[in-house]
N, C-alpha and C positions, 0 to 999 in steps of 0.2 A: 596589594596584589602583585607587586613587582617580584616578590619572592617566588610566586607561582611561575612567573615568566622565566626567571632564572633557572628554576628546577627543570622546566620543560626544555630550555635550551641545553642544559647540562645533559639531560636524558637523550636528546637528539644527537649530541656530540658523542656520548658514550656508545649509543646504538650504532652510529656511523663508523666509529673506530672498530667496534666488534664485527660489523658486517665486512669492513675492509680486511680485517684479520682473517676472516673466514673465506671470503670470495677471491681475494687478490691472488693467492697461489694458483687457484684453478684458472683464473684469468691469464696468468703468465703461461701456464701449460697450454691453454687454448691458443694463445698468441704464437707460441713456438710451433705448434702443430700447423696453424694457418700459414705461417711464414714459409714452411717447407712446402705446403700444398701450392701456394702462390708461385714459388720458385719453379716448381715442376710444371705449372700451367704455362709460365712464360717460355719454358724451354720445350714446349709441346712438339715442335717440329723435329727435335732431336732427342726426345725423351726416351730413356731406357730404364726399365724397372730393375730392381736388384735381381729378380729372378732371371730376366733376360740377360743381364750382365753375366751372371754365373753360367748360364746355358751357352753363351757365346765365347766365353773365355777359352784361350787356346789350350790350357792345361786340361788333361783328362781326369785329374783328381782334384777334389775340393777338400781341403783340410778344415775341420770344424773343431775348435777348442772351446770347452765350456769350463768356466771357473766360478766358484762361489760356494753356496751353502747346500742345505739338504734338498731344496727345491731343484737345484741343478742335478743333484745326485739321484733324485727321483724317489725319495722317501715317501711312503704311502701308496706306492704303485707296485704292481707285479713286476718281476724281472723283465727287462727290455721294453718296458712300457713307460719309461721316463720320457719327458718331452724332447730331450736332446736326441735320443734314439729315434723317436717317432718323426721329428722334424727332418733329421738327416735322411731317413728313408724316403720321406716325401720329396725332399730336394733331389735325391738320386733319381727317382722316377720321373720328375719333371724336367730335369736337365739332361738325363741320359749319361751322367758322369758318375764316377766312383766317389762316394762321399766317405771320408775317413774321419770319424768323430773320436775325440778324446775327452772323456768326462772326468774332470778333476774336482768334482764337488766334494766338499768336506762338511758333513752334518755338524751343525752347532757353531760354525765359524762366524765371527763378527766382521764388520768392515775394517776395523783396526787390525785384526789378526790377518785378514786377507791382504791388506795393504802391506803389512810387515813381510809376508811371504813374497809378495810381488817385488818389493824394494830389495829383498835379499837375492832376487834373481831365480827363485825356485822354478818359475815357469818360462824363463827367458827363451830357451831353445824352442819350446812349443809355440810361444807367441810369435817368434820370428818366422816360423813355417806355416802359420795359420792364414787361411783366407777369410774365415769367419770366427769371431771370438765373442761368445755369449757370456755375459756377466750377470749374476743375480746375487745380491748381498744386501744386508741391512735389517732384515727381519729379526735376526738374533740380537742385534744391538738393543732393540726394544724389549724382546722377550727376556734376555738375560738381566737387564736392569729391573724389569718387573718382578723377577724371581728374587732379586736381592732386596728390593724395597716394595712397599705397598703401592697400589695403583696411583694414589694421590701424589706420592713422592716422585713416582715415575713421570707424571704429568708436569710437575714442577721442574723436573730435570730435562724436559723435552727439548728446550732451546739449545742447551749445551750438547745434548745427544745429537740433535740435528746438525749443529755446526761441525761436530766431530765426523759425522757421516759424510757431510758435504766435502770436507777436507780430504778424507780418505778416498772418496770416489774420484775426486779431481786428481789426486796423486796416482791412483791406479790407472786412470784414463791417460794421463800424461806419460806414464812409463810405457804403457802398451803402445801408444801412438808413436813414441820416440823409437821404439824397437821395430815397429812394423806399421808405418803410416799408410800402407796400402790395404790393410785389413779392414773389413767391415765389422764394427763393434755393435753388438746387439745387447740392449739392456732391458730388463723386465721391471715393470712397476711393482711396488709393494701393493698387496691387496688386503681387504678387510674380511677375515673369515668368520666374524662374529655373527651370531643369530640376532635378528632385530629385537628379540625379547631380552637380550643381554643388556644390562644396565649401562654398559660402556659402549654400546653399538654406535649411538649418535655421536659421541665424542670421538670415537675412532674414525668415523667418516669425516669429521671436521679436520682432524689432524692429518689424514691421509694425503690430501693435496699438498700440504706444507712439507711433507716428507718427499713425495714424488717429484716435486719441482726440482729438487737437487739432481735427480736422475736425468731430467730433461736438460738441465743446465750443463751437466757433464757431457751429454751426447752432443749438445750444440757446439762444443769446443773443438770437435774434430770433423774432418771432411766427410767421412763415410760412416754413418751410424743410423740405427733404428731403435726406437723405443716400443716395445710390445706392451699394449694396453691390457695387462693382465687383470686389472681391476674390472674390466668389461666382461670377463668370463668367469672370474672367481669372485662372487659377491653374494649378497643375501637372496638374490633371485635364483642362484644356482648352488644352493647348499648341497645338492646331490653330488657335486663335484669334489666334495671334501672327504678325506679318509676318516676313519673312526676317531682319530686324535683331534679332529676339529680344527686343525691348523694346516696340515699339508694336503695338497690335492690327492685324489685317488687316480686310478688309471684313466677314467673318463675325464677327470679334471686336467691331467697332463695332456691328454689328446686335444682337449679344447684349447689349451695354451699353444700346443704345437700348430694347430690349425690357424690360430690367431697370428702366430709368428709367420707362418707361410703366407697368410693373407697380406701381411705387411710387406713381405718380399715381392709379392705380386703387384701391389698397388702403390709402392713408394718409389719415387724416381731416384735413380742413382745420380748423384751430383756430377756435373761435368768437371773435367780437370781444369784447375786454375793455372 
């Protein structure tokens, strides 16, 4: 009967490893979120939200630069209904300041391609003059590979893809922070647009935290940053927020992202100067 015991032990080990592989990235994300919340609580007597900070700043203009992919550009929405425009308008009304937004979204761009442009200095002047820099990239890394290979080969290549994305995002973040350490960087999570009836829906949900943890790690490297929990508003419970292509948000979806971003500015504490 010893062989039964050994099989059970092996099964428990395999199950434990599988559970850790699935839950650990989400645990890391939650830990980083809690650490920021704890820090804000400790500084309660002198706590200032990002929204309050921008409302009180001496300058009469807020410069908002957005770089990244088609989600930044607003593909899937009507003109002027992208989330960058909607958020900038809301920030204008809330602070009473003029908000000048520059949307440099490039549909189809991957993190490698964006990193190349960043390192070449394409956006250097705009980065230096920005108060807020919003970055969204990474979705096309997966989509482009999936078009070149079948879904199973894409899954097998996920770790390499993830490492490349992590390196690209870290380099992008480092370059931006070196040019303008005072800017607030805003990152967006990747979301799962699949219908629960899709055969790959469950797998996509499992892989999502493993991808998004890289975004939180990048944000954690700099003094002033926010991660917008896009996956909380674009998901299987809100499929009405997707455009007909089933990938990009529609106008309502971008409005939901804009409101989530504004909520983060309202409820996230601006770090004190070190």
